[in-house]
N, C-alpha and C positions, 0 to 999 in steps of 0.2 A: 510496834503493834500494841493494841490494848484490848483487854477483855472487860466486858461491862455486865454487871449483875444487878437487876432491879429488885426492890423489896418494898413492902409497905402498903400494897394494895389490899382490898377487901370490901366488905359490904358496909355501907354507911347510909344513914337516913338523909333525905333532902335537908339542906342547910347545915349539914355536918362538915367535918374537916378530916383530911387525911394528909400525911406527909409521905411522899414517895422518896426513896433513896436509890441512888445509882452508885454502886461501888466499882472502882476501876482498878485494874491491875495491869502490870506490864511497863509500858514505855513512860516517857516523861509526860505525865497527864496534864501538867499545868499549861502546856502550849496548845491543847486541844480546845476547839469550840465544842460545846456540848448542847444538845437539844433534847427536849422531851416531844415525842410524837404520840399520837393515839390513833387507834384503829377500831372501827365499829363493825362494819360489814364489808366484805370484799377486800381487794388488794391495797386500796388507797389508804394512805396514812396522813393524818392532819398534823401539821406542825402546831404545837401548843405553846412552847416557850423555848428560848435559847439563851445562852450565855457564852460570851467569847472569852479568850484568854485574859483580857483586861478587866473582865467583870461586867462588861456592858450587856444589858438584857434587852430582850424583845418578847412580845406576847401576841398571841392571836387576840383579835377583838373580842371573841367569845369568852375569853377567860381574864382579860385585862381588868385588874382591880380585885380579882378573886384569888388568883394564883401568883405564887412568888417563886422564882427559881434562884438558887444560890449555889455556891460551890465552896469547898474547902480543899484547896490543893495539897495541903500537908497531909490530909487524910485520904486524898484521891477520891473525894465524894462530891456528888452533885445531888441537890435536893429539889423537890418540887412540893411546896406547901400549897395545899388546895383547900380553900375556905368557901363557905356558902355554896356547897356542891349542889348540883341540879341533876335531875334524872338524865338529862342529855349529855352529862359528863361521863356517863357510863361507857367504858371502853377498855381495851387492852392498851396500856401505856408502855411505851418503849423509850429507852435511853439510846441516844445516838451521838457518836463522836466523829469528828473529822480531823484528820491529821493535816496541819496547815501547809505543809510542803508537798507531800505526796498526794494530797486530797483523798487518801484512802479513808473509807467510812467503815464504822463498826457499829453493830447493833447488839443490844442485850436481848434476852429471851422474852421480855415483856411481863407485866404484872397486871392482873385484872382489877379494875375498879368498877364496883356496881353501886349506883346510887338509887335507893329504892326504899319505900316505906313498907 
């Protein structure tokens, strides 16, 4: 089992940058695939970026080239560097981890990102 805590959200102007952090505790974090999702309105969450245990990454088309996901397994941390932010990036961002054998899923509590002038 793993617990996830996000941080780093806030208010930023269009064109600015933020770095979100996801701190994990508990199980062997290095084997987990980790994703960042975001949610604007309603129950639907959008996959933003993901990184697997081997470091392979994937991105939504809407953020490709602007966002970078990375992980530091020694520190049990996953980061989302967000550059060239746009108002449409405004959302609550969630860290999500999947245990590769049991397929159990874990979510953080979310961090608000607001892009506005």
